C-alpha positions in Angstrom: 129.5 75.8 87.5 129.4 79.7 87.8 132.2 82.0 86.1 132.6 84.8 88.3 134.1 86.6 85.5 131.0 86.7 83.3 128.8 87.4 86.8 130.8 90.0 87.2 130.1 91.7 83.5 126.5 91.0 83.7 126.1 92.5 87.1 127.8 95.9 86.1 126.2 95.8 82.7 122.8 95.6 84.6 124.0 98.1 87.3 124.8 100.5 84.3 121.2 100.5 83.1 119.6 100.6 86.0 117.8 103.8 85.5 116.1 102.0 82.4 114.5 99.9 84.9 113.3 102.5 87.5 112.0 104.3 84.0 109.9 101.2 83.0 108.6 101.4 86.9 107.8 104.8 86.2 105.8 104.0 83.0 103.8 101.3 84.3 102.6 103.6 87.3 101.7 106.1 84.5 99.9 104.3 82.6 98.1 102.3 85.5 99.2 98.9 83.6 98.9 96.9 87.3 95.6 98.1 87.6 94.5 97.3 84.2 95.6 93.5 85.0 93.6 91.3 86.4 94.1 88.4 88.3 93.1 86.4 85.2 96.2 88.0 83.2 96.2 89.8 79.9 98.3 89.7 76.6 99.7 93.0 75.8 97.5 93.6 73.0 94.8 93.2 75.2 96.1 95.3 78.0 97.1 98.0 75.2 93.5 98.5 74.6 92.6 99.3 78.0 95.9 101.6 79.2 95.4 103.6 75.6 99.0 102.5 74.6 101.1 101.0 71.4 100.7 97.0 71.7 104.4 96.6 70.5 105.7 99.1 72.9 103.7 98.0 75.8 104.9 94.6 74.9 108.6 95.7 75.1 107.6 97.3 78.6 105.9 94.4 80.3 109.3 92.3 78.9 111.7 94.5 80.9 109.8 94.8 83.7 109.0 90.8 83.8 113.0 90.3 83.8 112.6 91.9 86.8 110.2 90.6 88.6 107.6 92.9 87.8 105.0 90.9 86.1 105.4 87.4 85.1 105.9 86.2 81.6 103.5 83.7 80.8 103.9 80.5 78.1 100.6 81.6 76.1 102.4 85.0 75.6 100.4 86.7 78.0 101.5 88.1 81.7 100.3 87.8 85.1 100.7 89.5 88.1 103.6 89.2 90.7 104.0 90.0 94.6 106.1 92.7 93.3 103.6 94.5 90.2 100.6 94.1 92.8 102.2 97.0 94.9 102.1 99.4 91.9 97.6 99.2 92.2 96.2 101.7 93.6 93.4 99.9 95.4 95.8 97.6 97.9 96.4 98.6 101.1 100.0 98.7 100.9 100.5 100.3 97.3 103.8 102.0 96.4 102.6 103.3 93.2 103.0 106.6 94.5 106.8 106.1 96.0 107.6 104.5 92.8 106.6 107.7 91.1 108.3 110.1 93.8 111.3 108.7 93.4 111.7 109.3 89.5 110.1 112.1 89.4 111.8 114.9 86.4 114.0 116.7 89.2 115.7 113.1 90.0 116.8 112.8 86.6 118.8 116.3 86.6 120.4 115.8 90.0 121.5 112.0 89.2 124.4 113.2 87.1 125.6 115.9 89.4 126.6 113.1 92.2 130.4 112.8 91.1 130.7 116.3 92.0 128.8 116.1 94.7 131.3 113.3 96.1 134.0 115.6 95.1 132.9 118.4 97.3 130.6 117.2 99.7 127.6 119.4 98.8 124.6 118.4 96.5 124.9 121.9 94.5 120.7 121.9 94.3 119.8 125.5 95.9 122.7 127.1 93.9 121.4 125.4 90.6 117.8 126.4 91.5 118.1 129.6 93.6 116.0 128.2 96.3 116.5 124.9 98.4 114.5 121.7 97.7 111.1 122.0 99.4 110.9 125.6 98.7 111.5 124.8 95.2 109.0 122.0 95.0 106.0 123.5 96.5 106.5 126.9 94.0 108.0 125.2 91.0 106.9 121.9 90.9 103.3 121.4 92.7 102.4 118.3 91.3 105.9 116.9 92.5 105.2 117.9 95.9 101.6 116.3 95.6 103.5 112.7 95.1 105.9 113.4 97.5 103.2 113.9 100.4 101.4 110.9 98.7 104.6 108.8 98.8 105.0 109.6 102.6 101.5 109.1 103.4 102.0 105.4 101.5 105.5 104.5 103.6 104.0 106.1 106.9 101.1 103.3 106.3 103.2 100.5 106.8 104.2 101.2 109.9 102.1 104.0 111.7 100.4 100.9 113.7 103.4 99.6 114.8 105.0 102.7 116.1 101.5 104.0 117.4 101.5 100.8 119.8 105.1 101.0 120.4 105.1 104.8 121.6 102.1 103.7 123.9 101.1 107.3 124.4 98.2 107.2 126.6 96.0 109.9 128.9 95.9 113.7 129.3 99.2 114.8 127.1 99.8 117.0 123.6 101.7 114.7 120.6 103.6 116.6 118.0 104.2 115.5 114.6 106.6 117.4 113.1 106.7 117.3 109.3 104.0 114.9 109.9 102.5 115.2 106.3 99.1 113.8 105.8 99.2 113.3 109.2 98.7 109.4 109.2 100.8 108.5 112.2 99.0 111.5 114.2 95.4 110.1 113.6 96.6 106.4 114.6 97.4 107.7 117.8 94.6 110.1 118.4 92.2 106.6 117.7 94.4 105.0 120.1 93.0 107.5 122.9 90.5 109.7 123.2 92.2 111.8 125.9 95.4 112.3 123.7 95.5 116.1 121.8 97.8 116.3 119.3 99.4 118.9 116.7 100.7 118.5 113.2 103.6 120.9 112.8 104.7 121.2 108.6 105.5 123.4 105.7 102.5 125.6 104.7 102.1 124.1 101.7 101.9 120.4 102.9 99.0 121.1 105.5 95.9 121.6 103.2 96.3 117.9 102.2 96.5 116.8 105.6 93.9 113.7 106.3 90.2 115.1 106.3 89.7 113.8 110.0 92.3 116.8 111.4 91.1 119.2 109.0 88.1 121.8 110.4 85.2 119.6 110.8 86.9 116.4 110.7 86.6 113.7 113.1 89.5 114.6 115.3 89.8 118.6 114.6 88.4 119.0 118.4 91.9 117.9 119.4 94.1 119.0 117.1 96.4 121.6 116.1 97.5 122.5 112.5 100.7 124.1 112.9 102.4 125.7 109.8 106.4 126.5 110.3 109.8 124.9 109.5 111.6 123.4 112.7 114.8 124.4 111.4 113.6 127.8 112.1 111.7 127.6 115.6 108.8 125.3 116.6 105.6 127.2 117.1 103.7 124.6 119.7 104.3 123.4 122.8 103.8 119.8 123.6 104.6 116.7 125.9 105.9 114.2 123.2 107.4 115.4 120.3 108.0 112.6 117.0 110.3 113.2 114.3 109.7 110.4 111.7 112.0 110.0 108.7 112.6 114.3 109.5 116.3 114.4 110.1 117.8 114.1 106.9 119.3 117.3 106.2 122.9 118.4 106.6 124.0 117.8 110.1 123.9 121.7 111.3 120.4 121.9 109.9 119.4 118.5 112.0 121.0 119.7 115.3 119.0 123.3 114.7 115.7 121.2 114.4 116.5 119.0 117.1 117.3 122.3 119.5 114.1 123.8 118.4 112.1 121.0 119.1 113.7 120.5 122.6 113.1 124.1 123.5 109.1 123.4 123.0 109.4 120.4 124.8 107.4 120.9 128.0 109.0 119.6 131.5 109.7 115.7 131.5 108.1 115.4 127.8 109.8 113.0 125.1 111.6 113.7 122.0 111.0 110.8 119.8 113.2 110.3 116.8 112.4 107.5 114.3 114.7 106.5 111.3 115.8 104.1 108.7 119.3 103.7 110.2 122.2 102.5 107.2 123.5 100.3 109.7 120.5 98.7 111.1 118.6 98.3 107.4 117.7 94.8 106.0 117.5 96.9 102.8 120.9 98.3 102.5 120.9 98.7 98.8 117.7 101.2 98.9 118.5 102.9 102.0 122.2 104.1 100.5 120.7 104.7 97.3 118.3 107.1 99.0 121.6 108.3 101.2 122.9 109.7 98.0 119.7 111.2 96.9 119.3 112.7 99.9 123.0 114.4 99.4 122.2 115.7 95.9 118.3 117.1 96.6 119.1 118.8 100.8 122.7 118.1 101.2 121.4 115.5 103.7 122.1 111.8 104.4 120.6 108.8 106.0 122.4 108.3 109.4 124.2 105.7 111.2 123.2 104.9 114.5 126.3 106.4 116.3 126.0 109.6 114.0 122.5 110.3 114.9 122.9 109.6 118.6 126.2 112.2 118.4 123.9 115.1 116.7 120.9 114.6 119.3 123.2 114.6 121.9 124.7 118.2 120.6 121.5 119.3 120.6 120.9 118.9 124.5 118.9 115.5 124.0 119.5 112.5 126.4 119.0 109.2 124.5 117.2 107.0 126.9 116.3 103.9 124.4 117.0 102.4 121.0 115.0 99.8 119.5 113.6 98.4 116.3 109.8 99.1 115.6 108.1 97.0 112.1 111.0 95.7 109.8 112.6 98.7 108.5 112.8 101.5 111.3 114.5 102.5 114.8 112.7 104.3 117.8 114.9 106.4 119.7 113.6 107.9 122.6 115.4 111.0 124.6 113.9 113.9 126.8 115.3 117.5 126.6 118.2 118.5 129.0 116.9 121.5 130.7 120.1 123.1 131.0 121.4 122.8 127.4 
């Protein structure tokens, strides 16, 4: 028989120390514990030798992670992989190691304590604290964190790129512009699908040098791709028939509308603007999505969107939505066309 009062205490205590679990995940990712642990399992002492760690401290780390289903404690005192811990390996196709590192980067620990003030005034205050906006700070002051960010976005993209490319069904003589496309994983999937499609990767100057080698000069798709540097909130320096914005529109509403208007202005007559987002009210991972929503408030004064709020911003930017449908288990694809009179 359950005791609601005791369960409430347990839940609140667990949530209050949730930062400890996040820190444990980061430590395991940094140490490479998941890579060191083979299919046969190992003791903490054996793993400590592999990852150059203190055996007792590593035992405590593994015990904490096993309590959350990350690694499994065996009856013989050793530890084994779980489906969750395998996602921390670097050699698995669905690795989330870089996502874990990104979510626990040093700057995140400095912004979370300001959430109460951000909720009070509706602003995260990152630019006021650091003297520059978040992405300028990232590339100028925390380049290693910027690299983690780009790798994490590529890992996330790989989970859905094939499904999105299939859903877009892009064929024939047209130019596809991937806005803020990072390493260009989605764009390469699209170009693989039809040799007549051309592409452009549009992103901040700091992101483009590390894009997929197949898109860079001398690469497999170099003759069909433009690499264009810029900030879509200010202008879009490339024309296209199809513009894709995947997990991009996470700023404040004014910046989101400005970006969409700039994209609409660069879209050729009859072209498409496709927005792909993880919607708060359409996500099976509400805990993850709502936490990301709060982090976006803190670092870019932004948000994860509700369906109707995002459709409203697209309409304000002069876009006519033609279709909204799920793509993959977590994302929604919103198809639209630019209003020539806007």
